[in-house]
C-alpha positions as CSV (number, residue, x, y, z in Angstrom):
1,X,162.8,178.9,68.4
2,X,163.5,177.3,71.4
3,X,167.7,177.4,73.3
4,X,168.9,176.1,76.5
5,X,167.9,173.7,79.2
6,X,164.4,171.6,79.3
7,X,162.8,168.9,81.2
8,X,162.6,166.0,78.3
9,X,158.9,164.8,78.1
10,X,155.4,165.8,79.7
11,X,156.7,165.0,83.4
12,X,159.5,165.5,85.4
13,X,160.7,167.9,87.4
14,X,161.3,171.8,85.2
15,X,165.3,171.8,84.9
16,X,167.6,174.3,88.0
17,X,169.7,177.6,86.5
18,X,172.3,177.3,86.3
19,X,174.8,180.0,87.2
20,X,177.0,181.3,84.7
21,X,179.6,183.6,85.0
22,X,180.1,187.1,83.0
23,X,178.8,186.9,78.9
24,X,181.4,185.7,76.5
25,X,182.8,188.7,74.4
26,X,182.6,186.7,71.6
27,X,179.6,185.5,70.0
28,X,181.1,183.8,67.5
29,X,184.1,182.0,65.5
30,X,184.2,182.1,61.8
31,X,186.9,179.1,60.2
32,X,188.6,180.6,57.3
33,X,186.8,178.9,54.5
34,X,184.2,178.1,55.5
35,X,182.3,175.5,54.0
36,X,178.3,176.0,53.3
37,X,175.6,175.0,56.3
38,X,174.0,175.0,59.0
39,X,176.4,177.4,61.8
40,X,176.9,174.8,65.5
41,X,175.4,176.7,68.4
42,X,176.9,176.3,71.3
43,X,174.7,177.1,75.1
44,X,176.0,179.4,77.3
45,X,176.3,177.3,80.1
46,X,178.2,174.4,78.0
47,X,181.2,177.6,77.0
48,X,180.9,178.5,80.9
49,X,181.2,174.2,82.6
50,X,184.0,174.5,79.3
51,X,185.8,177.1,81.0
52,X,185.8,175.8,84.0
53,X,187.1,172.4,83.8
54,X,189.2,173.0,80.7
55,X,190.8,176.4,80.7
56,X,190.9,177.0,85.0
57,X,191.2,173.5,85.9
58,X,188.4,173.0,88.4
59,X,187.3,169.5,88.4
60,X,183.9,168.4,87.4
61,X,182.5,169.1,91.0
62,X,184.1,172.3,92.0
63,X,182.2,173.7,88.6
64,X,179.5,171.8,89.4
65,X,179.4,173.8,92.9
66,X,180.4,177.1,91.3
67,X,177.3,176.7,88.6
68,X,174.9,175.1,91.6
69,X,174.4,172.0,89.5
70,X,175.2,168.8,90.1
71,X,178.3,167.2,88.3
72,X,176.2,165.1,86.2
73,X,174.5,168.2,84.6
74,X,178.6,169.5,84.1
75,X,179.4,166.4,82.4
76,X,176.2,166.6,80.5
77,X,177.6,169.9,79.5
78,X,181.0,169.3,78.4
79,X,179.9,166.4,76.7
80,X,177.5,168.3,74.4
81,X,179.8,171.5,74.2
82,X,183.6,169.7,73.8
83,X,181.5,167.7,70.8
84,X,180.0,170.8,69.6
85,X,183.1,172.6,69.2
86,X,184.7,169.4,67.6
87,X,182.2,169.5,64.8
88,X,182.7,173.2,64.3
89,X,186.2,172.8,63.8
90,X,186.6,169.8,62.0
91,X,183.9,170.4,59.8
92,X,184.6,173.9,59.1
93,X,181.2,175.4,60.1
94,X,180.8,178.4,62.1
95,X,180.3,178.5,65.7
96,X,178.0,180.9,67.2
97,X,178.0,181.3,70.8
98,X,174.2,181.8,72.3
99,X,173.8,184.3,75.4
100,X,172.2,183.7,78.8
101,X,168.8,184.7,78.3
102,X,167.9,187.1,82.0
103,X,166.1,185.5,84.6
């Protein structure tokens, strides 16, 4: 199973690598009680974008500069990450954090 960012379709440029901080100490969060079903997978880049913008109070532009990506990429990471967190919380699913791959 392939995780992470990838280009859409057959053509187009490869995605730029995202600079992320140190990996999270936590690898998953499990609700009580947990409902059956597949867990929700949160990419580490999505977690890092959420941390920088929502916890550290950075603007999307500042977070993009810190991660080495555009503001639009930060917006996409935030949107996807927040949706996954909301899904895990409201549906009572396990939230698994995918750790960054070594370059």
